[in-house]
N, C-alpha and C positions, 0 to 999 in steps of 0.2 A: 198941602202944597210946602204952603208957608208952615206949620209949625213940623212938618217933617224934615225940613230944609234947616230951621233953627235951630232943632233939638242937636243934629246933625256938626252942626259949628261950632257944637260945646263942647268936643271931645278930643282926642284927640287919635281916632277909630275909626274911619272907614269900613262899613260892609256893609252890602248891596246887592240882594239876586234881584234882577228882572221881572223876577216872576210874581212881584209886590204888588206891579204894577198891573197889572189881569192883562198881559198884549197889548198894552198904551205903549206904541213903543214911540212917539213922539215926547209924552209925560217923563220917561227911563230917560232917553235921553236930553231931555233938556234937564231934568236934577243936578242928573253928572254936568254939566258944560255947567252950571249957575254954583254947587259943591267948587269946580275947580279953579272957577276964577271969584271965590269968595276970598273973603281976609289971608292972601295971599305969604302973609307972616305968621299963620298960623303954624305953628312945633305939630305935623302929622303924622304920626309914627308908624299905622299903618295904612293901607288901603287898598282893599278884598271889594273885588266886583263875579257875580258871576250871569253869564248870560244865555242868547242866541247867540250865532254869528250872524242869523235873519236880523234882530235883531240892533246889527249897528248898520243905516246906510252905505258905505262900502272900509275898506279898509285904512280907510287917508280918517279916520273917524277914529278909531284902534289906536293908531298912529300919534292922531292929536294928541289921544289922551294922555298914555306914556310919556312925551314929552314933553305936556306941564305935570306931572307927577317928578319927573324928574331935575324940573326947575326948581321944584319946592325942596327938592334933596328927602323922599318916602325913602326911608327907614327899611318897611315892609310892603313890597308889593307886590299881590298873588292878583293876576286876571288870572279866572275862566271862564273861557268860549267854550259852546261848547256848538257843532257847526255837524251834522245831522248825526255820523255815528262815530264822529272825532272829534277828541279835548286837544282843545291847546290851554296848557301852563306857563301862563312866566311869573314866577316867582325870586325876586329879592329880596334878602334877610339883611341884615345889619345894615350897618350909616353910608356903607357904597354900594348902597342896587346891584347888588350878586343878584345874580339871575340863575334858577333853573329850567326849564324849559323843556317842556312834554306834550308827541306829540303822536299821544296812542287813542288809538278806539276800537272800542268792543270786539273789531275784526282781526285787531294787529296792527302793526305801518301803518300809521292815512299819508304818508305815500308811498302809489303806485306809481314804479315808471316807466308801464304797460301801456299809460292808460293814457289820453293828450283830451279825454273832452273836459268837458266847465270844470265838473266836481273838481278833476284833481290837478288842475292849470286854478285856480281855488287858492289849493291848499297849497300848490309852491310856491301862490305871493305872499299867503296869508306869514308862509316859508321868510322866507324871502325876505320882509316885511319885520317880521320878528327881528332877523337875524341883524340886520343893520340899527334897526334899531336898541341895541346893544353892545355894538361889536365896541363899548366907550368901559363897560364896564371894570371890574379891577377885581373881583370875584365872582368864580363859580360854582355852580353845583348844577351834575346834569346826573341821567339817568341812562339807563342802557339803552332803553326805550327812544330815547333824545335820540342817542349818536348812532342809531342804525339809522333813524329817517334824516340829521346832517348825509351819514354817509352818502346814502340815496340822492341825497337835494346834491352835493359834492362830483355828482358823477352829470349833471347834468349843471351845472348855474358852478362858479365862481365864491368860495365861503369867506365871508369876509376877515381882514386879519385882527384878533384880537390881541394889540398889540400893548394895552394897558390889560392887561390883562398878569395877573402874581399870583393868586391862588387859585387850585383847582381843585375840586373833588368830582368822581368821573368814579360812574357805577356800571358796568357794562358783564354783559356773561363771558363764558366761560370760550362760547363759541367764539365768538367778536371781536376776539382777538386784532384783528387787521385795523378795526376800524380806530383805535389807541392813537398810531403817529398820525393816522389821514387828521384824525381832530387835533396832537401838541403841534402841528405844522404848521397851522393857524394862528399860535402860540406863543412870536417870538422870543417875549421876557421875561417868563414862569420862573416865578423863580418857588416854590412850594404846588408841591401834587399828590394828592390822595383817594388814590385808588383802591375802591372796593369791587369785591366780585362776589356777579350771581353766583350756585352749582348752576348747570346746565348742563343734562341729561348727554346731549349728542357726542360723542368721540370727534373731536375737530383736536389737530395739532397748531400748536403755537407757529404763526409765521407773521415775527419782527424784521423786517429785514431793514426797512426806512428810517435812517434817522433826523431828526426835526434841530433843528437849529438851537431853540430855548434847550438842546442836549449838551452844549459846544459852549453854548456864552453865558446862561443866566439860573440854570433849574438846580439847585444846590439843595433842597429836601423831598426828601421823597418817602412815600408812609404809605406799601402795600399791604391790606388787609384780605384774607381769604376765608370763604365756607373753611374746616373740618374734612367736606364732601371733596374738595377741588384736587385736586391730581396730583403730587408731589416734582413731578416729571413739567407740570408746567407752573408754580414755582421753582422749582432753579433759573426753567428757561425768563421769564418772569424777568430773578433778582440777577441774573445776568448779560436779561437787556441793559438794566439799571446801570450796573459797574460797570461795563464793559465798553459803553459811548458814553456820559455824561461828567461831562471832562471837567465837571464847577461841582460838582455835586459832596457836599459836605455831611450829611449824615442818611443812608436808608434802615429804614423803620419799620419792622413784619410785623406782625400779629401774630401773638399768642398760638394760633391753626396752623401755622410751617411745623410750627415740632420740633420735637430738640434737635434730632438726628439730622433733620434739612438745616435749621439754621448753622447748624457745623461747616455741613461741607457745605454753605453761604458766605461764611465768610473764608475759605480758603479761595473764595474768588478770585482772579489778580480784579485790580481795577486801577479804572483811566487816571480816578483825582485821588490823589497816597493822602489829602487830607479828607478822604470817607471815613466816617467809622458807619457800622454795623449794631443798633440792637433790636432789642426785640420792647414792644408795649401794644 
């Protein structure tokens, strides 16, 4: 234990899997606690931890570890906590603890709104705890699966306000358009938004009616990246949604997948912000 602990202290990267402790949960937790309480002036660049949810006494353990890492200004934070068939991943790249949260299991989305058993309640508690720990981040990357889970969670409990969030990369399926306003409504000071769209064979019309507060006050840069298989009608509706509603928009960047003809039509769309330019990249 001492030899292993001493070695970890000498490097700016901490990478640990609980299986290395041969199911000795107490030794595993003690090791992590001791490391986090070690030389707090050590410049820790990356912290990666893989474990089973059953390795933790309760959710407060995970919360305390995240708090300790945030205080130490860890640049890259990667938690992989497995619970039954569901996986929770928190990733914090760059200097300001930016997060990509993924609640994904083998059978699809981890949160079932119709269940009220202990397992479902545990998942809800885990989601709530993670969201309340990351609401101060300034940058975030979020997957399509995460957006679906957060959207389901928002139907049960109120989402926190990400008031410090200024930069967001979000990826989602073409059939989940309605998730976008839901999450952006929690980001009142968003400055830059990058959207990546994954092709979905399911035919689903775009429904983007509500306008998040950040569209009026703070959102200045938007980048839309779609796959070549995305329908032109969907691309047009997305562009219209931002150009007609973003009062402070300075630049809309369109990926090459939009195609010359679609981009030409988009450039003719009336813009709420007269300062907005449209570029390709």
